[in-house]
C-alpha positions in Angstrom: -35.4 -16.0 14.4 -37.4 -12.9 15.4 -35.6 -9.6 16.0 -38.4 -8.2 18.2 -37.7 -8.0 22.0 -40.2 -6.2 24.2 -38.9 -7.0 27.7 -35.3 -6.9 28.9 -33.4 -6.7 32.2 -30.8 -4.0 32.2 -28.0 -3.1 34.6 -27.2 0.6 34.5 -24.4 2.4 36.4 -23.8 6.1 36.5 -20.3 7.6 36.6 -18.5 8.2 39.9 -17.6 11.7 40.9 -13.9 12.6 40.7 -11.9 13.0 43.9 -10.9 16.4 45.1 -7.2 17.3 45.2 -5.2 18.3 48.2 -2.4 20.6 47.0 -0.4 23.6 48.2 0.8 26.3 45.9 4.6 26.5 45.8 6.9 28.9 44.0 10.3 30.4 44.6 10.7 32.1 47.9 7.1 31.2 48.7 7.0 27.5 49.6 3.6 27.7 51.4 1.4 29.8 49.0 -1.9 28.4 50.3 -4.1 25.5 49.2 -4.8 25.3 45.5 -6.3 21.8 45.0 -9.2 21.7 42.6 -12.5 19.9 43.0 -13.4 16.7 41.1 -15.9 16.5 38.2 -19.4 15.1 38.4 -20.0 11.6 37.0 -22.1 11.1 34.0 -25.9 10.3 34.2 -27.7 7.5 32.5 -30.8 8.7 30.6 -33.6 6.9 28.8 -34.9 8.9 25.8 -37.8 8.0 23.5 -36.5 7.8 19.9 -38.9 7.5 17.0 -36.4 5.4 15.1 -36.3 2.7 17.7 -39.0 0.0 17.7 -37.5 -2.8 19.8 -35.4 -3.4 22.8 -33.2 -6.0 21.2 -30.0 -3.9 21.5 -30.3 -4.1 25.3 -31.1 -7.8 25.1 -27.6 -8.4 23.6 -25.8 -5.8 25.7 -27.5 -5.7 29.2 -24.8 -3.8 31.0 -24.5 -0.1 30.4 -22.4 2.5 32.3 -21.6 6.2 32.0 -18.1 7.6 32.4 -16.6 8.8 35.6 -15.7 12.4 36.5 -12.1 13.4 36.4 -10.2 14.1 39.6 -9.2 17.7 40.5 -5.6 18.9 40.2 -3.4 21.6 41.6 -3.4 25.2 40.6 -7.2 25.3 41.1 -7.9 23.0 38.2 -11.3 21.4 38.3 -11.7 17.8 37.0 -13.8 17.3 33.9 -17.3 16.0 34.1 -18.2 12.5 32.9 -20.2 12.1 29.7 -23.9 11.3 30.1 -25.0 7.9 28.6 -28.2 8.4 26.5 -30.1 5.1 25.8 -32.7 5.3 23.1 -35.9 3.4 23.8 -39.2 2.9 21.8 -42.3 4.9 22.5 -44.4 3.2 25.2 -41.5 1.9 27.2 -42.2 1.3 30.9 -39.3 1.3 33.4 -39.6 -0.9 36.5 -37.3 -1.9 39.3 -36.5 -5.5 40.2 -39.5 -5.5 42.6 -41.9 -4.5 39.8 -42.5 -0.9 40.9 -43.0 1.5 38.0 -40.2 4.1 37.9 -41.3 5.8 34.7 -43.7 5.5 31.7 -42.1 6.9 28.7 -44.7 8.0 26.1 -44.1 10.6 23.5 -41.1 11.2 21.3 -38.4 13.1 23.2 -39.6 12.0 26.6 -36.5 11.4 28.9 -35.9 10.0 32.3 -32.7 10.0 34.4 -32.6 6.4 35.6 -29.2 6.7 37.4 -27.7 9.9 38.6 -23.9 10.5 38.5 -22.0 11.0 41.7 -20.9 14.5 42.7 -17.3 15.4 42.6 -15.4 15.8 45.8 -14.2 19.3 46.9 -10.5 20.1 46.8 -8.7 21.6 49.7 -8.9 25.1 48.1 -12.7 24.9 48.4 -12.5 23.6 52.0 -10.2 26.5 53.1 -11.7 29.2 55.4 -10.5 31.9 57.7 -10.1 29.3 60.4 -9.0 26.4 58.2 -6.4 28.1 56.1 -4.4 25.1 54.9 -6.5 21.9 54.8 -4.3 18.9 54.3 -7.1 16.8 52.8 -9.8 16.8 50.2 -13.2 15.1 49.8 -13.7 12.0 47.8 -16.1 11.9 44.9 -19.4 10.2 45.5 -20.2 6.9 43.7 -22.8 7.0 41.0 -26.1 5.2 41.3 -26.1 1.6 40.1 -29.2 -0.5 39.8 -31.0 -3.3 37.9 -34.1 -2.2 35.9 -36.6 -3.9 33.7 -37.7 -2.3 30.4 -41.1 -3.4 29.1 -42.5 -2.2 25.8 -46.2 -1.6 25.5 -47.3 -0.6 22.0 -48.9 2.8 21.7 -51.9 2.2 19.4 -55.5 3.2 19.3 -57.0 -0.1 18.1 -56.0 -3.7 18.8 -57.0 -6.7 16.7 -57.4 -9.7 18.9 -58.4 -13.3 18.1 -57.4 -16.8 17.5 -54.3 -17.7 15.4 -55.0 -17.6 11.7 -58.2 -15.6 12.2 -57.0 -13.2 9.6 -55.8 -10.3 11.7 -52.6 -9.8 9.7 -54.5 -9.8 6.5 -56.9 -7.1 7.8 -54.1 -4.8 9.0 -52.3 -5.2 5.6 -55.4 -3.9 3.7 -56.5 -1.3 6.3 -53.1 0.3 6.4 -49.7 0.3 4.7 -48.3 -2.3 7.1 -46.8 -5.4 5.5 -46.9 -8.2 8.1 -46.0 -11.8 7.4 -49.1 -13.7 6.2 -49.3 -17.5 5.9 -51.9 -20.2 6.3 -50.5 -21.8 9.5 -51.0 -20.8 13.2 -48.7 -18.3 15.0 -47.5 -16.7 11.8 -47.5 -13.4 13.6 -44.6 -13.5 16.2 -44.4 -9.8 16.9 -47.0 -7.0 17.2 -47.5 -5.1 13.9 -48.5 -1.5 13.8 -50.2 0.3 11.0 -51.6 3.8 10.4 -55.2 4.2 9.2 -56.9 7.3 7.8 -60.7 7.5 7.8 -62.0 10.8 6.7 -60.2 13.5 8.8 -59.4 11.0 11.6 -56.0 9.2 11.7 -55.4 6.4 14.1 -53.0 3.5 14.7 -53.9 -0.1 14.7 -52.0 -3.1 16.2 -52.1 -6.7 15.2 -51.4 -8.8 18.3 -50.2 -12.4 18.0 -53.0 -14.9 18.2 -54.5 -15.9 21.6 -55.4 -19.4 22.6 -57.0 -20.9 25.8 -54.5 -20.4 28.7 -52.8 -17.4 27.1 -53.1 -15.4 30.3 -51.2 -18.2 32.1 -48.4 -18.3 29.6 -49.6 -20.7 26.8 -48.8 -19.9 23.3 -47.6 -16.3 22.6 -50.4 -14.4 24.2 -48.9 -13.7 27.6 -45.9 -12.1 26.1 -47.9 -9.7 24.0 -51.1 -9.1 25.9 -49.3 -6.1 27.4 -49.4 -4.5 24.0 -53.2 -4.3 24.2 -53.2 -2.3 27.5 -52.8 1.2 25.8 -55.4 0.6 23.1 -58.7 2.5 23.2 -60.7 0.0 21.1 -60.6 -3.8 20.9 -61.7 -5.6 17.7 -62.6 -9.3 17.9 -61.6 -10.8 14.6 -63.6 -14.0 14.4 -62.9 -16.7 11.8 -66.0 -17.7 10.0 -64.2 -20.2 7.8 -62.4 -22.3 10.4 -61.8 -26.0 9.6 -61.7 -27.0 13.2 -64.9 -28.8 14.2 -64.8 -27.7 17.9 -64.7 -24.0 17.0 -67.2 -21.4 16.0 -67.3 -17.6 16.2 -69.3 -17.5 19.5 -67.1 -20.0 21.3 -64.0 -18.2 20.0 -65.3 -14.9 21.3 -66.1 -16.4 24.8 -62.6 -17.9 25.0 -60.8 -14.7 24.1 -62.9 -12.6 26.4 -62.1 -15.1 29.2 -58.4 -14.7 28.6 -58.7 -10.9 28.5 -60.6 -11.0 31.8 -57.9 -13.1 33.4 -55.2 -10.7 32.3 -57.2 -7.8 33.8 -57.5 -4.1 33.2 -59.3 -4.2 29.9 -62.9 -4.3 31.1 -63.7 -0.7 30.2 -62.4 -0.9 26.5 -65.2 -0.7 23.9 -65.4 -3.8 21.7 -66.3 -4.4 18.0 -66.7 -7.7 16.2 -65.4 -8.3 12.7 -66.7 -11.5 11.2 -63.8 -12.3 8.9 -63.5 -14.5 5.7 -67.1 -13.9 4.6 -65.9 -14.1 1.0 -66.2 -17.9 1.5 -69.8 -19.1 0.9 -69.9 -21.2 4.1 -68.3 -18.2 6.0 -71.1 -15.8 5.0 -73.7 -18.4 6.1 -72.0 -18.8 9.5 -71.8 -15.0 9.8 -75.5 -14.6 9.1 -76.3 -17.3 11.8 -74.2 -15.7 14.5 -74.8 -12.0 13.9 -78.1 -11.9 15.8 -76.5 -13.5 18.9 -73.6 -11.1 18.9 -75.9 -8.1 18.5 -78.0 -9.3 21.5 -74.8 -9.2 23.6 -74.4 -5.5 22.6 -71.6 -5.8 20.0 -71.4 -3.8 16.9 -70.9 -6.4 14.2 -69.2 -6.0 10.7 -69.0 -8.6 7.9 -65.5 -8.2 6.5 -63.1 -9.9 4.0 -59.5 -9.0 3.5 -59.6 -10.7 0.1 -62.6 -8.9 -1.4 -62.3 -5.8 0.8 -65.9 -6.3 1.8 -67.0 -4.2 4.8 -63.5 -2.7 5.4 -64.6 0.9 4.8 -67.5 0.6 7.3 -65.2 -1.0 9.9 -62.6 1.7 9.4 -65.0 4.6 9.9 -66.6 2.9 12.9 -63.2 2.6 14.5 -62.4 6.2 13.7 -65.7 7.3 15.4 -64.9 5.4 18.6 -61.3 6.6 18.7 -62.4 10.2 18.3 -64.9 9.8 21.1 -62.3 8.3 23.3 -59.9 11.1 22.6 -62.5 13.7 23.3 -63.4 12.0 26.6 -59.8 12.2 27.9 -59.3 15.1 30.3 -57.3 18.0 29.1 -53.7 17.8 30.4 -53.1 20.5 33.0 -50.1 22.6 33.2 -47.4 20.9 35.3 -47.3 22.6 38.7 -44.2 22.5 40.9 -45.0 21.6 44.5 -42.6 22.9 47.0 -42.3 21.0 50.3 -39.9 22.8 52.5 -38.1 20.9 55.3 -39.9 21.2 58.6 -38.3 23.6 61.1 -37.7 20.8 63.7 -36.3 18.4 61.1 -32.7 17.6 62.1 -32.0 15.9 58.8 -31.0 12.6 60.4 -32.3 10.0 62.9 -30.6 8.0 65.6 -32.1 4.7 66.7 -31.0 1.5 68.5 -30.8 -1.5 66.2 -31.6 -4.4 68.6 -30.8 -7.1 66.0 -27.3 -5.7 65.2 -26.8 -4.3 68.7 -25.7 -1.0 67.4 -26.8 2.7 67.4 -27.7 3.5 63.8 -27.5 7.0 62.3 -29.5 7.5 59.1 -29.8 10.7 57.1 -28.8 12.0 53.7 -26.1 14.3 55.1 -24.3 11.9 57.4 -24.3 9.2 54.8 -23.1 11.5 52.1 -20.3 12.8 54.4 -19.2 9.2 55.1 -18.9 8.5 51.4 -16.8 11.7 50.9 -14.3 10.9 53.7 -10.9 9.5 53.2 -10.4 7.5 56.3 -6.7 7.1 55.7 -6.3 10.8 56.4 -6.6 11.9 60.1 -7.4 15.4 59.1 -10.3 14.2 56.9 -11.6 12.0 59.8 -11.4 15.0 62.1 -13.3 17.2 59.6 -16.0 14.5 59.5 -16.2 14.5 63.3 -16.6 18.3 63.3 -19.4 18.1 60.7 -21.3 15.4 62.7 -20.9 17.4 65.9 -22.2 20.6 64.3 -25.2 18.7 62.8 -26.1 17.5 66.3 -25.3 13.8 66.0 -23.3 13.8 69.3 -26.2 15.3 71.3 -28.8 12.9 69.8 -26.6 9.9 70.6 -26.4 11.0 74.1 -30.2 11.4 74.3 -30.6 7.9 72.9 -28.6 6.6 75.8 -25.3 5.9 74.0 -22.3 5.4 76.2 -18.6 5.7 75.5 -17.4 2.6 73.6 -20.9 1.7 72.2 -20.9 0.8 68.5 -22.4 3.4 66.2 -23.1 2.7 62.5 -23.8 5.5 59.9 -25.6 4.3 56.8 -27.8 1.5 55.7 -27.3 -2.0 57.2 -25.7 -3.4 54.0 -23.3 -0.5 53.6 -22.5 1.2 56.8 -19.4 2.6 58.6 -19.2 1.3 62.2 -17.0 2.8 64.9 -16.9 2.9 68.7 -18.3 6.1 70.1 -15.8 8.2 72.0 -17.5 11.5 72.7 -14.4 13.0 74.2 -12.5 12.4 71.0 -15.3 13.6 68.8 -15.7 16.7 70.8 -12.0 17.1 70.9 -12.0 17.9 67.2 -13.8 21.1 68.2 -12.1 21.7 71.5 -8.5 21.4 70.3 -9.1 23.4 67.2 -10.5 22.5 63.8 -8.7 19.7 61.9 -6.9 20.9 58.9 -5.8 24.3 60.4 -2.2 25.3 59.9 -1.4 27.7 62.8 1.7 28.9 61.0 -0.6 31.2 59.0 -2.1 32.7 62.2 -1.3 36.2 63.5 -0.9 36.6 67.3 -4.4 38.1 67.4 -5.8 35.1 65.6 -4.1 32.8 68.1 -5.7 34.6 71.1 -9.1 34.5 69.4 -8.7 30.8 68.6 -7.8 30.0 72.2 -10.8 31.8 73.6 -13.1 30.1 71.1 -11.7 26.8 72.1 -12.3 27.4 75.8 -15.9 28.6 75.0 -16.6 25.4 73.0 -15.2 23.2 75.8 -17.5 24.9 78.3 -20.6 24.5 76.1 -19.9 20.9 75.4 -19.4 20.1 79.1 -22.6 21.7 80.0 -24.5 20.0 77.2 -23.4 16.5 78.1 -24.0 17.2 81.8 -27.7 17.4 81.0 -27.8 13.7 80.1 -25.7 12.3 83.0 -27.9 10.3 85.3 -25.9 11.8 88.2 -24.0 15.0 88.3 -20.3 14.7 88.5 -20.1 15.9 92.1 -22.6 13.1 93.1 -20.8 10.2 91.5 -18.1 9.7 94.0 -20.3 9.9 97.2 -22.7 7.4 95.5 -19.9 5.1 94.7 -18.6 5.2 98.3 -22.0 4.5 99.7 -22.4 1.5 97.3 -19.0 0.1 98.5 -20.0 0.5 102.2 -23.2 -1.5 101.6 
């Protein structure tokens, strides 16, 4: 049973943020010393990091569910909750991260490369952090945000400079064993190679890596044999070497037909048309093999291939092949564009961007509010606490959600959903109550802490807010208030 796995489905879950704490400081002769609830800690992230010691994804094949730890809740006396521990998952060099739809999220190449695949949730603020000159004693705290949870696919694409391709038992494993220090399994039956083998070759002052890909057969690009599973390991290679068996015992095969078959499978797989090709006529130590190589060499050269007679047994032609590969690899490396310094592009928010949208969902028959801020505030709200709900109403009103709903034509009692269709909070819109959170004073205020001057100031601000809200909503009334009653009387008369 092979221990090589190059594709796995993985479920990752970051840690949830800790809840904030609602606490009031108390001591002898001072029962109301003010809010002292601490904020919750951030949840742990899930990171993928390229590790040189890891060569397969088998660990995630056996354990496909991974999660980071949650943040700790806050506590009284201004104690902040501890942060959750990040979960670091080691992956091989060349791992591609995809979502369930096949979209590439990250391509991890190079030791030490990391990617945060799931971010931990932020901790909720305690009532000490929510206190202000107006809201001196909040009786609520914010909830911690849930961490990201998603299903991903990890695919390993070997990072090599040269790929040996060919039929099963063409001698690819034997060649890589003598060209490099790799020790693959070698036997005289097809499909001996079940996993890609990597080796390091030094030719002069050029060092490159070479990969032995499991044998291809007709139909490999459609899933026959082992080719489809391992053709992805050829994608990153700069040079392809066709290893052709000149001593095959099958009557319906010869080097030219083998080459045409493998090229057809590579074309069906796609994306490899621009790779330079070399041809290695293998097993020329056999007398009939050398004769067949002499017969087919001219036809191969007419097609534009650089041809080498080689033998893994007698080591014939291996030096020439090795240096030719080093030359092509060096040319490919020199042709690559020089990596530019990473530039940070700043895209500031537009001046007229409200940060949310309001639209009518005809299918669900609901006004839907979407935006990062409203949706985050919904997740942070403890709906069992009236003060927390009032604080949410205040935040939405200050953001302008009330005004935009009125512009969209929402009437009192219409359903309003905040969030995505599969995870939304739905409520009946009551603008008088929503505005009342502002008009009657901010939720969470404890007027026992107010001085007489503060009380007068609060009453004047309340009256000013009431007047502003009344004038704002009057803009969207189809008829002014003074015209409603005469219009209704006229309708009854008719």
